[in-house]
Backbone of each chain as nested JSON, in Angstrom:
{
  "chains": [
    {"id": "A", "residues": [
      {"number": 1, "name": "MET", "atoms": {"N": [111.835, 92.49, 102.974], "CA": [110.743, 93.379, 103.383], "C": [110.978, 94.791, 102.836]}},
      {"number": 2, "name": "SER", "atoms": {"N": [109.935, 95.44, 102.469], "CA": [110.033, 96.783, 101.906], "C": [108.957, 97.624, 102.576]}},
      {"number": 3, "name": "GLU", "atoms": {"N": [109.158, 98.902, 102.624], "CA": [108.108, 99.721, 103.235], "C": [107.01, 100.017, 102.223]}},
      {"number": 4, "name": "PHE", "atoms": {"N": [107.268, 99.695, 100.949], "CA": [106.254, 99.888, 99.93], "C": [105.397, 98.632, 99.834]}},
      {"number": 5, "name": "LYS", "atoms": {"N": [104.161, 98.823, 99.414], "CA": [103.287, 97.653, 99.281], "C": [103.474, 97.019, 97.913]}},
      {"number": 6, "name": "ASN", "atoms": {"N": [103.599, 95.695, 97.91], "CA": [103.662, 94.962, 96.656], "C": [102.261, 94.534, 96.256]}},
      {"number": 7, "name": "ARG", "atoms": {"N": [102.055, 94.445, 94.961], "CA": [100.754, 94.071, 94.42], "C": [101.013, 92.908, 93.471]}},
      {"number": 8, "name": "ILE", "atoms": {"N": [100.625, 91.707, 93.91], "CA": [100.985, 90.499, 93.166], "C": [99.724, 89.755, 92.74]}},
      {"number": 9, "name": "THR", "atoms": {"N": [99.705, 89.285, 91.503], "CA": [98.577, 88.464, 91.065], "C": [98.995, 86.998, 91.084]}},
      {"number": 10, "name": "VAL", "atoms": {"N": [98.212, 86.193, 91.786], "CA": [98.502, 84.76, 91.876], "C": [97.28, 83.98, 91.382]}},
      {"number": 11, "name": "SER", "atoms": {"N": [97.523, 82.718, 91.043], "CA": [96.416, 81.867, 90.616], "C": [96.224, 80.76, 91.648]}},
      {"number": 12, "name": "ILE", "atoms": {"N": [95.019, 80.66, 92.185], "CA": [94.715, 79.611, 93.159], "C": [93.448, 78.897, 92.694]}},
      {"number": 13, "name": "TYR", "atoms": {"N": [93.558, 77.601, 92.484], "CA": [92.424, 76.787, 92.049], "C": [91.773, 77.424, 90.804]}},
      {"number": 14, "name": "ASP", "atoms": {"N": [92.651, 77.82, 89.877], "CA": [92.242, 78.379, 88.583], "C": [91.505, 79.718, 88.645]}},
      {"number": 15, "name": "GLN", "atoms": {"N": [91.687, 80.431, 89.731], "CA": [91.123, 81.787, 89.83], "C": [92.272, 82.743, 90.129]}},
      {"number": 16, "name": "HIS", "atoms": {"N": [92.181, 83.949, 89.602], "CA": [93.231, 84.932, 89.888], "C": [92.868, 85.775, 91.108]}},
      {"number": 17, "name": "TYR", "atoms": {"N": [93.89, 86.038, 91.92], "CA": [93.718, 86.871, 93.108], "C": [94.835, 87.904, 93.129]}},
      {"number": 18, "name": "THR", "atoms": {"N": [94.48, 89.131, 93.438], "CA": [95.505, 90.161, 93.602], "C": [95.747, 90.335, 95.094]}},
      {"number": 19, "name": "ILE", "atoms": {"N": [96.977, 90.063, 95.493], "CA": [97.333, 90.138, 96.906], "C": [98.187, 91.384, 97.111]}},
      {"number": 20, "name": "VAL", "atoms": {"N": [97.791, 92.207, 98.055], "CA": [98.531, 93.428, 98.338], "C": [99.152, 93.303, 99.729]}},
      {"number": 21, "name": "GLY", "atoms": {"N": [100.445, 93.579, 99.824], "CA": [101.074, 93.474, 101.134], "C": [102.52, 93.886, 101.093]}},
      {"number": 22, "name": "GLN", "atoms": {"N": [103.151, 93.894, 102.264], "CA": [104.546, 94.33, 102.324], "C": [105.513, 93.165, 102.132]}},
      {"number": 23, "name": "ASP", "atoms": {"N": [104.974, 91.967, 101.986], "CA": [105.859, 90.806, 101.812], "C": [106.466, 90.783, 100.417]}},
      {"number": 24, "name": "GLU", "atoms": {"N": [107.6, 90.102, 100.322], "CA": [108.261, 89.901, 99.037], "C": [107.34, 89.14, 98.081]}},
      {"number": 25, "name": "PRO", "atoms": {"N": [107.361, 89.485, 96.791], "CA": [106.568, 88.733, 95.812], "C": [106.825, 87.227, 95.891]}},
      {"number": 26, "name": "SER", "atoms": {"N": [108.091, 86.825, 96.097], "CA": [108.396, 85.386, 96.138], "C": [107.695, 84.718, 97.324]}},
      {"number": 27, "name": "HIS", "atoms": {"N": [107.6, 85.409, 98.462], "CA": [106.916, 84.866, 99.634], "C": [105.415, 84.71, 99.352]}},
      {"number": 28, "name": "ILE", "atoms": {"N": [104.842, 85.758, 98.745], "CA": [103.397, 85.72, 98.45], "C": [103.093, 84.569, 97.485]}},
      {"number": 29, "name": "ARG", "atoms": {"N": [103.958, 84.405, 96.465], "CA": [103.737, 83.317, 95.494], "C": [103.88, 81.948, 96.164]}},
      {"number": 30, "name": "TYR", "atoms": {"N": [104.832, 81.829, 97.073], "CA": [105.043, 80.569, 97.785], "C": [103.81, 80.207, 98.618]}},
      {"number": 31, "name": "VAL", "atoms": {"N": [103.305, 81.191, 99.376], "CA": [102.128, 80.973, 100.233], "C": [100.907, 80.606, 99.37]}},
      {"number": 32, "name": "ALA", "atoms": {"N": [100.715, 81.339, 98.269], "CA": [99.578, 81.062, 97.376], "C": [99.687, 79.652, 96.792]}},
      {"number": 33, "name": "GLY", "atoms": {"N": [100.897, 79.236, 96.454], "CA": [101.127, 77.895, 95.905], "C": [100.767, 76.812, 96.911]}},
      {"number": 34, "name": "LEU", "atoms": {"N": [101.092, 77.051, 98.188], "CA": [100.754, 76.079, 99.232], "C": [99.233, 75.96, 99.387]}},
      {"number": 35, "name": "VAL", "atoms": {"N": [98.538, 77.106, 99.338], "CA": [97.071, 77.085, 99.464], "C": [96.46, 76.358, 98.264]}},
      {"number": 36, "name": "ASP", "atoms": {"N": [96.983, 76.621, 97.081], "CA": [96.507, 75.951, 95.871], "C": [96.627, 74.429, 96.015]}},
      {"number": 37, "name": "GLU", "atoms": {"N": [97.79, 73.982, 96.498], "CA": [98.015, 72.536, 96.725], "C": [96.998, 71.952, 97.697]}},
      {"number": 38, "name": "ARG", "atoms": {"N": [96.788, 72.644, 98.834], "CA": [95.881, 72.143, 99.865], "C": [94.436, 72.092, 99.365]}},
      {"number": 39, "name": "LEU", "atoms": {"N": [94.071, 73.101, 98.58], "CA": [92.707, 73.164, 98.03], "C": [92.49, 72.015, 97.039]}},
      {"number": 40, "name": "ARG", "atoms": {"N": [93.509, 71.735, 96.23], "CA": [93.393, 70.638, 95.263], "C": [93.349, 69.28, 95.974]}},
      {"number": 41, "name": "GLU", "atoms": {"N": [94.071, 69.19, 97.08], "CA": [94.092, 67.958, 97.859], "C": [92.701, 67.692, 98.473]}},
      {"number": 42, "name": "ILE", "atoms": {"N": [92.129, 68.73, 99.099], "CA": [90.775, 68.634, 99.677], "C": [89.777, 68.238, 98.584]}},
      {"number": 43, "name": "SER", "atoms": {"N": [89.955, 68.802, 97.384], "CA": [89.014, 68.576, 96.292], "C": [89.011, 67.13, 95.817]}},
      {"number": 44, "name": "ARG", "atoms": {"N": [90.187, 66.498, 95.929], "CA": [90.265, 65.095, 95.505], "C": [89.364, 64.218, 96.361]}},
      {"number": 45, "name": "TYR", "atoms": {"N": [89.236, 64.557, 97.654], "CA": [88.454, 63.727, 98.564], "C": [87.043, 64.253, 98.787]}},
      {"number": 46, "name": "ASN", "atoms": {"N": [86.747, 65.445, 98.27], "CA": [85.426, 66.047, 98.483], "C": [84.928, 66.678, 97.197]}},
      {"number": 47, "name": "SER", "atoms": {"N": [84.957, 65.883, 96.122], "CA": [84.656, 66.461, 94.811], "C": [83.207, 66.954, 94.735]}},
      {"number": 48, "name": "GLY", "atoms": {"N": [82.341, 66.464, 95.625], "CA": [80.936, 66.877, 95.585], "C": [80.685, 68.256, 96.185]}},
      {"number": 49, "name": "LEU", "atoms": {"N": [81.663, 68.789, 96.904], "CA": [81.458, 70.089, 97.555], "C": [81.668, 71.243, 96.581]}},
      {"number": 50, "name": "ASP", "atoms": {"N": [80.976, 72.355, 96.817], "CA": [81.241, 73.528, 95.977], "C": [82.543, 74.195, 96.432]}},
      {"number": 51, "name": "THR", "atoms": {"N": [83.081, 75.084, 95.58], "CA": [84.395, 75.68, 95.842], "C": [84.432, 76.426, 97.172]}},
      {"number": 52, "name": "SER", "atoms": {"N": [83.34, 77.107, 97.485], "CA": [83.304, 77.866, 98.718], "C": [83.487, 76.959, 99.942]}},
      {"number": 53, "name": "ARG", "atoms": {"N": [82.807, 75.82, 99.958], "CA": [82.926, 74.879, 101.087], "C": [84.316, 74.22, 101.104]}},
      {"number": 54, "name": "LYS", "atoms": {"N": [84.848, 73.922, 99.9], "CA": [86.21, 73.361, 99.838], "C": [87.215, 74.354, 100.412]}},
      {"number": 55, "name": "ALA", "atoms": {"N": [87.038, 75.642, 100.074], "CA": [87.984, 76.666, 100.529], "C": [87.889, 76.856, 102.04]}},
      {"number": 56, "name": "VAL", "atoms": {"N": [86.661, 76.79, 102.594], "CA": [86.499, 76.92, 104.053], "C": [87.167, 75.729, 104.748]}},
      {"number": 57, "name": "LEU", "atoms": {"N": [86.972, 74.527, 104.214], "CA": [87.606, 73.34, 104.825], "C": [89.131, 73.424, 104.723]}},
      {"number": 58, "name": "THR", "atoms": {"N": [89.622, 73.98, 103.613], "CA": [91.068, 74.191, 103.473], "C": [91.561, 75.135, 104.564]}},
      {"number": 59, "name": "ALA", "atoms": {"N": [90.823, 76.218, 104.783], "CA": [91.191, 77.181, 105.829], "C": [91.188, 76.505, 107.207]}},
      {"number": 60, "name": "VAL", "atoms": {"N": [90.208, 75.63, 107.449], "CA": [90.132, 74.908, 108.734], "C": [91.371, 74.019, 108.907]}},
      {"number": 61, "name": "ASN", "atoms": {"N": [91.752, 73.318, 107.852], "CA": [92.921, 72.434, 107.944], "C": [94.205, 73.214, 108.21]}},
      {"number": 62, "name": "ILE", "atoms": {"N": [94.353, 74.357, 107.529], "CA": [95.565, 75.161, 107.725], "C": [95.571, 75.744, 109.137]}},
      {"number": 63, "name": "MET", "atoms": {"N": [94.401, 76.191, 109.618], "CA": [94.321, 76.736, 110.983], "C": [94.646, 75.645, 112.015]}},
      {"number": 64, "name": "ASP", "atoms": {"N": [94.209, 74.421, 111.748], "CA": [94.525, 73.29, 112.633], "C": [96.048, 73.123, 112.716]}},
      {"number": 65, "name": "ASP", "atoms": {"N": [96.724, 73.15, 111.558], "CA": [98.191, 73.073, 111.541], "C": [98.806, 74.23, 112.323]}},
      {"number": 66, "name": "TYR", "atoms": {"N": [98.233, 75.427, 112.136], "CA": [98.776, 76.612, 112.797], "C": [98.686, 76.479, 114.319]}},
      {"number": 67, "name": "VAL", "atoms": {"N": [97.508, 76.089, 114.798], "CA": [97.285, 75.99, 116.255], "C": [98.222, 74.94, 116.858]}},
      {"number": 68, "name": "LYS", "atoms": {"N": [98.415, 73.827, 116.157], "CA": [99.308, 72.774, 116.668], "C": [100.773, 73.234, 116.659]}},
      {"number": 69, "name": "LEU", "atoms": {"N": [101.168, 73.946, 115.59], "CA": [102.538, 74.464, 115.517], "C": [102.769, 75.498, 116.616]}},
      {"number": 70, "name": "LYS", "atoms": {"N": [101.738, 76.298, 116.894], "CA": [101.83, 77.324, 117.942], "C": [102.081, 76.663, 119.302]}},
      {"number": 71, "name": "GLU", "atoms": {"N": [101.422, 75.536, 119.545], "CA": [101.636, 74.797, 120.804], "C": [103.08, 74.29, 120.88]}},
      {"number": 72, "name": "ASP", "atoms": {"N": [103.572, 73.733, 119.771], "CA": [104.958, 73.256, 119.713], "C": [105.93, 74.411, 119.943]}},
      {"number": 73, "name": "TYR", "atoms": {"N": [105.615, 75.541, 119.323], "CA": [106.47, 76.728, 119.43], "C": [106.567, 77.173, 120.89]}},
      {"number": 74, "name": "GLU", "atoms": {"N": [105.426, 77.193, 121.57], "CA": [105.435, 77.651, 122.962], "C": [106.144, 76.671, 123.893]}},
      {"number": 75, "name": "ARG", "atoms": {"N": [106.014, 75.395, 123.568], "CA": [106.726, 74.37, 124.339], "C": [108.242, 74.592, 124.213]}},
      {"number": 76, "name": "LEU", "atoms": {"N": [108.679, 74.872, 122.992], "CA": [110.098, 75.103, 122.714], "C": [110.6, 76.353, 123.426]}},
      {"number": 77, "name": "LEU", "atoms": {"N": [109.748, 77.377, 123.439], "CA": [110.093, 78.643, 124.083], "C": [110.324, 78.425, 125.585]}},
      {"number": 78, "name": "HIS", "atoms": {"N": [109.446, 77.657, 126.219], "CA": [109.6, 77.36, 127.645], "C": [110.858, 76.55, 127.903]}},
      {"number": 79, "name": "GLN", "atoms": {"N": [111.13, 75.615, 126.988], "CA": [112.31, 74.762, 127.106], "C": [113.577, 75.619, 127.037]}},
      {"number": 80, "name": "LEU", "atoms": {"N": [113.573, 76.595, 126.118], "CA": [114.715, 77.479, 125.932], "C": [114.901, 78.36, 127.161]}},
      {"number": 81, "name": "GLU", "atoms": {"N": [113.796, 78.805, 127.75], "CA": [113.866, 79.624, 128.963], "C": [114.436, 78.813, 130.125]}},
      {"number": 82, "name": "ALA", "atoms": {"N": [113.95, 77.569, 130.238], "CA": [114.419, 76.683, 131.32], "C": [115.911, 76.387, 131.142]}},
      {"number": 83, "name": "GLU", "atoms": {"N": [116.317, 76.195, 129.902], "CA": [117.713, 75.933, 129.544], "C": [118.584, 77.119, 129.962]}},
      {"number": 84, "name": "GLY", "atoms": {"N": [118.093, 78.318, 129.697], "CA": [118.815, 79.546, 130.058], "C": [118.977, 79.688, 131.577]}},
      {"number": 85, "name": "GLN", "atoms": {"N": [117.886, 79.368, 132.325], "CA": [117.923, 79.504, 133.783], "C": [118.87, 78.493, 134.427]}},
      {"number": 86, "name": "LYS", "atoms": {"N": [118.926, 77.314, 133.789], "CA": [119.762, 76.236, 134.311], "C": [121.227, 76.683, 134.375]}},
      {"number": 87, "name": "HIS", "atoms": {"N": [121.638, 77.506, 133.402], "CA": [123.049, 77.875, 133.295], "C": [123.315, 79.312, 133.742]}},
      {"number": 88, "name": "ASP", "atoms": {"N": [122.342, 79.907, 134.458], "CA": [122.534, 81.29, 134.929], "C": [123.665, 81.385, 135.95]}}
    ]},
    {"id": "B", "residues": [
      {"number": 1, "name": "MET", "atoms": {"N": [93.358, 63.187, 122.85], "CA": [93.414, 62.388, 121.627], "C": [92.775, 61.013, 121.857]}},
      {"number": 2, "name": "SER", "atoms": {"N": [92.108, 60.531, 120.866], "CA": [91.428, 59.246, 120.977], "C": [91.714, 58.477, 119.7]}},
      {"number": 3, "name": "GLU", "atoms": {"N": [91.647, 57.178, 119.778], "CA": [91.9, 56.426, 118.547], "C": [90.629, 56.356, 117.691]}},
      {"number": 4, "name": "PHE", "atoms": {"N": [89.508, 56.792, 118.285], "CA": [88.263, 56.83, 117.533], "C": [88.128, 58.17, 116.839]}},
      {"number": 5, "name": "LYS", "atoms": {"N": [87.423, 58.177, 115.743], "CA": [87.223, 59.441, 115.037], "C": [86.013, 60.167, 115.603]}},
      {"number": 6, "name": "ASN", "atoms": {"N": [86.196, 61.447, 115.859], "CA": [85.093, 62.288, 116.287], "C": [84.443, 62.912, 115.066]}},
      {"number": 7, "name": "ARG", "atoms": {"N": [83.156, 63.162, 115.191], "CA": [82.366, 63.737, 114.109], "C": [81.645, 64.941, 114.7]}},
      {"number": 8, "name": "ILE", "atoms": {"N": [82.125, 66.129, 114.334], "CA": [81.635, 67.35, 114.978], "C": [81.025, 68.277, 113.934]}},
      {"number": 9, "name": "THR", "atoms": {"N": [79.873, 68.843, 114.25], "CA": [79.295, 69.838, 113.346], "C": [79.585, 71.232, 113.884]}},
      {"number": 10, "name": "VAL", "atoms": {"N": [80.182, 72.057, 113.036], "CA": [80.502, 73.432, 113.434], "C": [79.839, 74.394, 112.448]}},
      {"number": 11, "name": "SER", "atoms": {"N": [79.706, 75.64, 112.873], "CA": [79.139, 76.652, 111.997], "C": [80.222, 77.686, 111.68]}},
      {"number": 12, "name": "ILE", "atoms": {"N": [80.473, 77.876, 110.383], "CA": [81.471, 78.86, 109.95], "C": [80.814, 79.759, 108.91]}},
      {"number": 13, "name": "TYR", "atoms": {"N": [80.793, 81.047, 109.203], "CA": [80.207, 82.025, 108.29], "C": [78.786, 81.592, 107.901]}},
      {"number": 14, "name": "ASP", "atoms": {"N": [78.034, 81.184, 108.931], "CA": [76.614, 80.808, 108.806], "C": [76.348, 79.564, 107.948]}},
      {"number": 15, "name": "GLN", "atoms": {"N": [77.368, 78.746, 107.767], "CA": [77.174, 77.463, 107.077], "C": [77.624, 76.356, 108.029]}},
      {"number": 16, "name": "HIS", "atoms": {"N": [76.942, 75.207, 107.951], "CA": [77.344, 74.09, 108.801], "C": [78.339, 73.18, 108.091]}},
      {"number": 17, "name": "TYR", "atoms": {"N": [79.312, 72.718, 108.846], "CA": [80.329, 71.795, 108.32], "C": [80.478, 70.644, 109.286]}},
      {"number": 18, "name": "THR", "atoms": {"N": [80.557, 69.443, 108.764], "CA": [80.833, 68.29, 109.61], "C": [82.308, 67.953, 109.475]}},
      {"number": 19, "name": "ILE", "atoms": {"N": [83.007, 68.034, 110.588], "CA": [84.451, 67.789, 110.582], "C": [84.693, 66.424, 111.238]}},
      {"number": 20, "name": "VAL", "atoms": {"N": [85.42, 65.584, 110.546], "CA": [85.715, 64.262, 111.069], "C": [87.211, 64.183, 111.35]}},
      {"number": 21, "name": "GLY", "atoms": {"N": [87.576, 63.75, 112.544], "CA": [88.999, 63.647, 112.843], "C": [89.235, 63.066, 114.211]}},
      {"number": 22, "name": "GLN", "atoms": {"N": [90.508, 62.871, 114.531], "CA": [90.837, 62.265, 115.818], "C": [91.015, 63.312, 116.915]}},
      {"number": 23, "name": "ASP", "atoms": {"N": [90.902, 64.585, 116.548], "CA": [91.08, 65.629, 117.557], "C": [89.872, 65.719, 118.485]}},
      {"number": 24, "name": "GLU", "atoms": {"N": [90.138, 66.263, 119.667], "CA": [89.069, 66.502, 120.633], "C": [88.026, 67.46, 120.046]}},
      {"number": 25, "name": "PRO", "atoms": {"N": [86.737, 67.225, 120.354], "CA": [85.696, 68.158, 119.898], "C": [86.009, 69.615, 120.274]}},
      {"number": 26, "name": "SER", "atoms": {"N": [86.553, 69.832, 121.47], "CA": [86.844, 71.215, 121.901], "C": [87.901, 71.859, 120.998]}},
      {"number": 27, "name": "HIS", "atoms": {"N": [88.886, 71.063, 120.565], "CA": [89.925, 71.581, 119.664], "C": [89.319, 71.935, 118.3]}},
      {"number": 28, "name": "ILE", "atoms": {"N": [88.489, 71.041, 117.788], "CA": [87.867, 71.277, 116.474], "C": [86.995, 72.54, 116.527]}},
      {"number": 29, "name": "ARG", "atoms": {"N": [86.225, 72.682, 117.626], "CA": [85.378, 73.88, 117.762], "C": [86.213, 75.147, 117.87]}},
      {"number": 30, "name": "TYR", "atoms": {"N": [87.329, 75.065, 118.564], "CA": [88.221, 76.219, 118.714], "C": [88.782, 76.652, 117.354]}},
      {"number": 31, "name": "VAL", "atoms": {"N": [89.286, 75.676, 116.592], "CA": [89.858, 75.942, 115.268], "C": [88.791, 76.527, 114.332]}},
      {"number": 32, "name": "ALA", "atoms": {"N": [87.598, 75.938, 114.348], "CA": [86.506, 76.433, 113.491], "C": [86.133, 77.867, 113.878]}},
      {"number": 33, "name": "GLY", "atoms": {"N": [86.134, 78.157, 115.172], "CA": [85.816, 79.511, 115.651], "C": [86.837, 80.529, 115.163]}},
      {"number": 34, "name": "LEU", "atoms": {"N": [88.116, 80.133, 115.137], "CA": [89.162, 81.032, 114.648], "C": [88.978, 81.323, 113.15]}},
      {"number": 35, "name": "VAL", "atoms": {"N": [88.631, 80.282, 112.38], "CA": [88.412, 80.461, 110.941], "C": [87.202, 81.367, 110.706]}},
      {"number": 36, "name": "ASP", "atoms": {"N": [86.148, 81.144, 111.478], "CA": [84.946, 81.983, 111.377], "C": [85.311, 83.456, 111.604]}},
      {"number": 37, "name": "GLU", "atoms": {"N": [86.094, 83.734, 112.634], "CA": [86.541, 85.11, 112.938], "C": [87.314, 85.714, 111.772]}},
      {"number": 38, "name": "ARG", "atoms": {"N": [88.276, 84.933, 111.243], "CA": [89.124, 85.446, 110.159], "C": [88.309, 85.72, 108.895]}},
      {"number": 39, "name": "LEU", "atoms": {"N": [87.342, 84.834, 108.628], "CA": [86.491, 84.992, 107.444], "C": [85.62, 86.242, 107.592]}},
      {"number": 40, "name": "ARG", "atoms": {"N": [85.106, 86.485, 108.784], "CA": [84.285, 87.686, 109.007], "C": [85.129, 88.952, 108.927]}},
      {"number": 41, "name": "GLU", "atoms": {"N": [86.384, 88.842, 109.356], "CA": [87.281, 89.993, 109.311], "C": [87.571, 90.369, 107.847]}},
      {"number": 42, "name": "ILE", "atoms": {"N": [87.922, 89.348, 107.041], "CA": [88.17, 89.547, 105.601], "C": [86.929, 90.166, 104.944]}},
      {"number": 43, "name": "SER", "atoms": {"N": [85.751, 89.69, 105.348], "CA": [84.501, 90.134, 104.725], "C": [84.229, 91.603, 104.984]}},
      {"number": 44, "name": "ARG", "atoms": {"N": [84.685, 92.094, 106.14], "CA": [84.476, 93.509, 106.455], "C": [85.206, 94.406, 105.461]}},
      {"number": 45, "name": "TYR", "atoms": {"N": [86.385, 93.963, 104.991], "CA": [87.177, 94.794, 104.087], "C": [87.011, 94.426, 102.622]}},
      {"number": 46, "name": "ASN", "atoms": {"N": [86.305, 93.341, 102.357], "CA": [86.126, 92.88, 100.978], "C": [84.687, 92.447, 100.751]}},
      {"number": 47, "name": "SER", "atoms": {"N": [83.751, 93.319, 101.101], "CA": [82.347, 92.928, 101.075], "C": [81.872, 92.63, 99.655]}},
      {"number": 48, "name": "GLY", "atoms": {"N": [82.593, 93.13, 98.636], "CA": [82.185, 92.88, 97.26], "C": [82.535, 91.492, 96.743]}},
      {"number": 49, "name": "LEU", "atoms": {"N": [83.382, 90.775, 97.46], "CA": [83.798, 89.438, 96.987], "C": [82.761, 88.375, 97.313]}},
      {"number": 50, "name": "ASP", "atoms": {"N": [82.694, 87.334, 96.49], "CA": [81.801, 86.225, 96.838], "C": [82.468, 85.358, 97.924]}},
      {"number": 51, "name": "THR", "atoms": {"N": [81.662, 84.505, 98.564], "CA": [82.138, 83.733, 99.715], "C": [83.339, 82.862, 99.362]}},
      {"number": 52, "name": "SER", "atoms": {"N": [83.321, 82.303, 98.156], "CA": [84.407, 81.421, 97.754], "C": [85.733, 82.185, 97.735]}},
      {"number": 53, "name": "ARG", "atoms": {"N": [85.737, 83.394, 97.17], "CA": [86.97, 84.196, 97.113], "C": [87.383, 84.68, 98.508]}},
      {"number": 54, "name": "LYS", "atoms": {"N": [86.401, 85.022, 99.332], "CA": [86.706, 85.409, 100.718], "C": [87.377, 84.255, 101.459]}},
      {"number": 55, "name": "ALA", "atoms": {"N": [86.846, 83.051, 101.242], "CA": [87.38, 81.874, 101.946], "C": [88.797, 81.55, 101.469]}},
      {"number": 56, "name": "VAL", "atoms": {"N": [89.052, 81.717, 100.148], "CA": [90.406, 81.461, 99.633], "C": [91.38, 82.493, 100.219]}},
      {"number": 57, "name": "LEU", "atoms": {"N": [90.972, 83.759, 100.276], "CA": [91.851, 84.791, 100.846], "C": [92.085, 84.545, 102.34]}},
      {"number": 58, "name": "THR", "atoms": {"N": [91.067, 84.04, 103.032], "CA": [91.233, 83.672, 104.445], "C": [92.29, 82.575, 104.567]}},
      {"number": 59, "name": "ALA", "atoms": {"N": [92.193, 81.571, 103.695], "CA": [93.174, 80.474, 103.702], "C": [94.578, 81.012, 103.428]}},
      {"number": 60, "name": "VAL", "atoms": {"N": [94.698, 81.98, 102.506], "CA": [96.008, 82.573, 102.192], "C": [96.565, 83.283, 103.426]}},
      {"number": 61, "name": "ASN", "atoms": {"N": [95.732, 84.046, 104.122], "CA": [96.198, 84.766, 105.31], "C": [96.654, 83.811, 106.416]}},
      {"number": 62, "name": "ILE", "atoms": {"N": [95.893, 82.74, 106.602], "CA": [96.261, 81.778, 107.657], "C": [97.563, 81.069, 107.266]}},
      {"number": 63, "name": "MET", "atoms": {"N": [97.692, 80.728, 105.967], "CA": [98.923, 80.07, 105.513], "C": [100.127, 81.005, 105.679]}},
      {"number": 64, "name": "ASP", "atoms": {"N": [99.918, 82.291, 105.447], "CA": [100.98, 83.281, 105.641], "C": [101.432, 83.255, 107.109]}},
      {"number": 65, "name": "ASP", "atoms": {"N": [100.476, 83.264, 108.031], "CA": [100.8, 83.173, 109.467], "C": [101.565, 81.882, 109.759]}},
      {"number": 66, "name": "TYR", "atoms": {"N": [101.103, 80.778, 109.143], "CA": [101.726, 79.481, 109.39], "C": [103.192, 79.477, 108.947]}},
      {"number": 67, "name": "VAL", "atoms": {"N": [103.436, 79.967, 107.716], "CA": [104.801, 79.959, 107.157], "C": [105.728, 80.826, 108.014]}},
      {"number": 68, "name": "LYS", "atoms": {"N": [105.225, 81.977, 108.478], "CA": [106.045, 82.859, 109.318], "C": [106.319, 82.241, 110.691]}},
      {"number": 69, "name": "LEU", "atoms": {"N": [105.298, 81.587, 111.256], "CA": [105.487, 80.923, 112.558], "C": [106.478, 79.767, 112.419]}},
      {"number": 70, "name": "LYS", "atoms": {"N": [106.411, 79.072, 111.286], "CA": [107.32, 77.954, 111.021], "C": [108.771, 78.443, 110.987]}},
      {"number": 71, "name": "GLU", "atoms": {"N": [108.987, 79.608, 110.393], "CA": [110.337, 80.198, 110.358], "C": [110.808, 80.526, 111.784]}},
      {"number": 72, "name": "ASP", "atoms": {"N": [109.917, 81.116, 112.579], "CA": [110.242, 81.429, 113.983], "C": [110.546, 80.146, 114.755]}},
      {"number": 73, "name": "TYR", "atoms": {"N": [109.745, 79.129, 114.497], "CA": [109.905, 77.837, 115.177], "C": [111.285, 77.248, 114.879]}},
      {"number": 74, "name": "GLU", "atoms": {"N": [111.664, 77.307, 113.616], "CA": [112.962, 76.727, 113.241], "C": [114.142, 77.522, 113.792]}},
      {"number": 75, "name": "ARG", "atoms": {"N": [113.961, 78.837, 113.869], "CA": [114.983, 79.692, 114.465], "C": [115.18, 79.302, 115.936]}},
      {"number": 76, "name": "LEU", "atoms": {"N": [114.071, 79.086, 116.614], "CA": [114.102, 78.711, 118.034], "C": [114.767, 77.343, 118.232]}},
      {"number": 77, "name": "LEU", "atoms": {"N": [114.466, 76.434, 117.312], "CA": [115.015, 75.085, 117.375], "C": [116.543, 75.125, 117.243]}},
      {"number": 78, "name": "HIS", "atoms": {"N": [117.041, 75.934, 116.321], "CA": [118.491, 76.076, 116.145], "C": [119.127, 76.707, 117.375]}},
      {"number": 79, "name": "GLN", "atoms": {"N": [118.422, 77.667, 117.95], "CA": [118.901, 78.361, 119.142], "C": [119.04, 77.373, 120.306]}},
      {"number": 80, "name": "LEU", "atoms": {"N": [118.021, 76.488, 120.42], "CA": [118.005, 75.491, 121.494], "C": [119.137, 74.488, 121.296]}},
      {"number": 81, "name": "GLU", "atoms": {"N": [119.384, 74.115, 120.044], "CA": [120.478, 73.187, 119.739], "C": [121.826, 73.823, 120.082]}},
      {"number": 82, "name": "ALA", "atoms": {"N": [121.999, 75.103, 119.711], "CA": [123.244, 75.82, 119.983], "C": [123.447, 75.95, 121.491]}},
      {"number": 83, "name": "GLU", "atoms": {"N": [122.357, 76.212, 122.2], "CA": [122.362, 76.337, 123.664], "C": [122.825, 75.016, 124.295]}},
      {"number": 84, "name": "GLY", "atoms": {"N": [122.333, 73.908, 123.756], "CA": [122.691, 72.583, 124.267], "C": [124.175, 72.284, 124.044]}},
      {"number": 85, "name": "GLN", "atoms": {"N": [124.68, 72.64, 122.843], "CA": [126.084, 72.375, 122.511], "C": [127.044, 73.21, 123.358]}},
      {"number": 86, "name": "LYS", "atoms": {"N": [126.582, 74.432, 123.69], "CA": [127.399, 75.359, 124.472], "C": [127.747, 74.744, 125.834]}},
      {"number": 87, "name": "HIS", "atoms": {"N": [126.82, 73.943, 126.376], "CA": [126.993, 73.41, 127.726], "C": [127.335, 71.924, 127.736]}},
      {"number": 88, "name": "ASP", "atoms": {"N": [127.723, 71.414, 126.6], "CA": [128.053, 69.981, 126.51], "C": [129.308, 69.653, 127.309]}}
    ]}
  ]
}
């Protein structure tokens, strides 16, 4: 992490995007690569959709993963708290 | 969760999408609502972009959240394992 903003150009689904943020360039490239993969995967099964609709469906799928991971995360957090209380 | 597939129509950024999956309709609507919010937020700061680019950037932001939450999740998992070993 740096206090300066990084400005990185990535390619997603054959389009260039300039991403500005405080994250490391390697992190930004990794995240962009994952989105590119997911978009290409959606496209294989929905070739009739335009790019905008494919990208929205990709965002929906990633958000679905996020919400489910968040539930798992909170379950783990409660488990860790209970574990801590058990040995107080 | 049901073994049957649900078929839900949601509205994201004023477009309708039919989402098919085994998740509860309420979960699908919740996830779609979150994506709609994020897409509108991106649009406020990038009004010059077309919808397809806005949607890809939305997907990038959500994936960024996912990757960071995944790191937190794994940190917690290791902590829980260490906690368990401490009291073995």
